[in-house]
C-alpha positions in Angstrom: 0.0 0.0 0.0 1.5 3.4 -0.9 1.5 6.5 1.2 -1.5 8.1 -0.6 -3.6 4.9 0.0 -2.7 5.2 3.7 -4.0 8.8 3.7 -7.3 7.4 2.7 -7.6 4.9 5.5 -10.0 5.5 8.4 -9.9 4.0 11.8 -11.7 0.7 11.7 -11.3 -2.7 13.1 -7.8 -4.3 12.6 -6.2 -1.0 11.6 -3.0 -0.2 13.5 -3.5 3.3 15.0 -0.6 5.6 16.0 -2.1 8.2 18.4 -0.7 11.3 20.1 -2.6 12.0 23.2 -3.0 13.9 26.4 -5.1 12.5 29.3 -6.5 14.8 31.9 -8.4 13.7 35.0 -10.2 16.2 37.3 -8.2 19.0 35.5 -4.8 17.4 36.2 -2.6 16.1 33.4 -2.1 12.3 34.0 -0.2 11.3 30.9 0.7 12.6 27.5 2.5 11.2 24.4 4.9 14.1 24.4 6.5 12.5 27.4 5.8 8.8 26.8 5.7 8.6 23.0 2.7 8.0 20.8 0.7 4.9 21.5 0.1 2.2 18.8 -2.7 -0.4 19.0 -4.9 -2.5 16.8 -8.4 -1.0 16.7 -11.2 -3.2 17.8 -9.1 -5.5 19.9 -9.7 -3.9 23.3 -6.2 -2.7 23.8 -7.4 0.7 25.0 -10.4 1.8 27.2 -13.7 1.0 25.4 -15.0 4.6 25.4 -11.8 5.9 23.7 -11.7 3.1 21.2 -15.3 3.6 20.1 -14.9 7.4 19.7 -11.9 6.9 17.3 -13.8 5.0 14.5 -13.8 6.9 11.3 -11.0 9.2 12.1 -8.2 9.8 9.5 -4.5 10.7 9.8 -4.2 14.4 10.8 -7.6 14.5 12.5 -7.9 15.6 16.2 -10.6 15.3 18.8 -11.4 16.2 22.3 -13.5 13.7 24.2 -14.6 12.7 27.7 -14.9 9.0 28.6 -17.2 8.4 31.5 -16.0 5.8 34.2 -18.4 3.0 32.9 -16.6 3.2 29.4 -13.2 3.5 31.0 -12.0 1.7 34.2 -15.4 1.3 35.7 -16.9 2.7 38.9 -14.9 2.3 42.1 -15.8 -1.0 43.8 -16.3 -0.3 47.5 -15.4 -4.0 48.2 -12.1 -4.0 46.4 -10.1 -3.2 49.6 -8.3 -5.4 52.0 -7.0 -4.6 55.4 -3.7 -6.5 55.9 -2.0 -6.7 59.3 1.1 -4.6 59.2 3.3 -7.4 60.6 2.7 -9.4 57.4 4.9 -6.9 55.5 8.7 -7.4 55.5 10.5 -4.8 57.8 12.3 -3.3 54.8 9.1 -2.9 52.7 8.4 0.8 51.7 5.1 1.3 53.6 3.9 4.6 52.0 0.5 5.6 50.7 0.4 5.2 46.9 3.0 2.4 46.7 2.0 -0.2 44.1 2.0 -3.9 44.8 1.6 -7.1 42.9 0.1 -10.0 44.9 -0.9 -13.5 43.9 -4.3 -14.9 44.9 -5.0 -18.5 45.9 -5.1 -19.5 42.2 -1.8 -17.9 41.4 -3.3 -15.1 39.5 -1.5 -11.7 39.8 -3.5 -8.9 41.4 -2.5 -5.3 41.4 -3.1 -3.0 44.3 -1.8 0.1 45.9 -1.6 1.3 49.5 -4.6 3.4 50.3 -4.0 4.0 54.0 -1.7 2.9 56.8 -2.6 2.5 60.4 -0.7 1.6 63.5 -1.4 -2.1 63.0 -2.9 -2.4 59.5 -2.3 -1.5 55.8 -5.3 -0.8 53.6 -4.8 -2.1 50.1 -7.0 -0.8 47.3 -7.5 -3.2 44.3 -9.4 -0.7 42.1 -7.6 0.7 39.2 -6.3 4.2 40.1 -8.6 5.8 37.6 -11.8 3.8 38.6 -14.7 6.1 39.1 -13.0 8.9 37.1 -14.0 10.6 33.8 -11.1 10.6 31.4 -10.7 13.7 29.3 -8.6 13.0 26.2 -7.1 15.2 23.5 -6.1 12.9 20.6 -4.5 13.3 17.2 -4.1 10.5 14.7 -0.6 10.4 13.4 -0.5 7.1 11.5 -2.8 4.4 10.2 -2.0 1.1 8.5 -3.6 -2.3 8.1 -2.5 -4.8 10.8 -0.6 -7.7 9.5 -2.0 -11.2 9.9 0.8 -11.9 12.4 -0.2 -8.9 14.5 -3.9 -10.0 14.4 -3.0 -13.5 15.4 -0.6 -12.4 18.2 -3.1 -9.7 19.3 -0.6 -6.8 19.4 1.3 -4.4 17.2 4.8 -5.5 16.0 7.4 -2.7 15.3 7.5 -1.9 11.6 10.6 -0.6 9.9 9.6 2.6 8.1 
């Protein structure tokens, strides 16, 4: 496919999208591609939050958009039961017990669970298993910088492979 044909592509399923973005939450900049680099993903494969993915359909290279994604189309509402109070003595003495520290734990099935320290008491540590952005509206500023059809290998593997330009 030549460059002019790529210019005619629109975002649809199984298209590799290169996206510059800024993410704001509650008026605070959380992340931006200027610092982290543009993101690449295969559209329609659930690699990004559903509300953002659905808002991108039909866009072309060079187009920009401002959009708000409500919690139910992003990381969901905060689950009031996704907390666990762990006795402080169960943490190693050299563990950095500070609010906000992220942890990876394994459940009884060996599955990895992600949590962060929400609160610390005299004899307990409160872990929050919600995503940090659960319950939050995500405000995006996006700009499409590249589109190309995904290769069969990328579709089978379920992720973008680096392409030599």
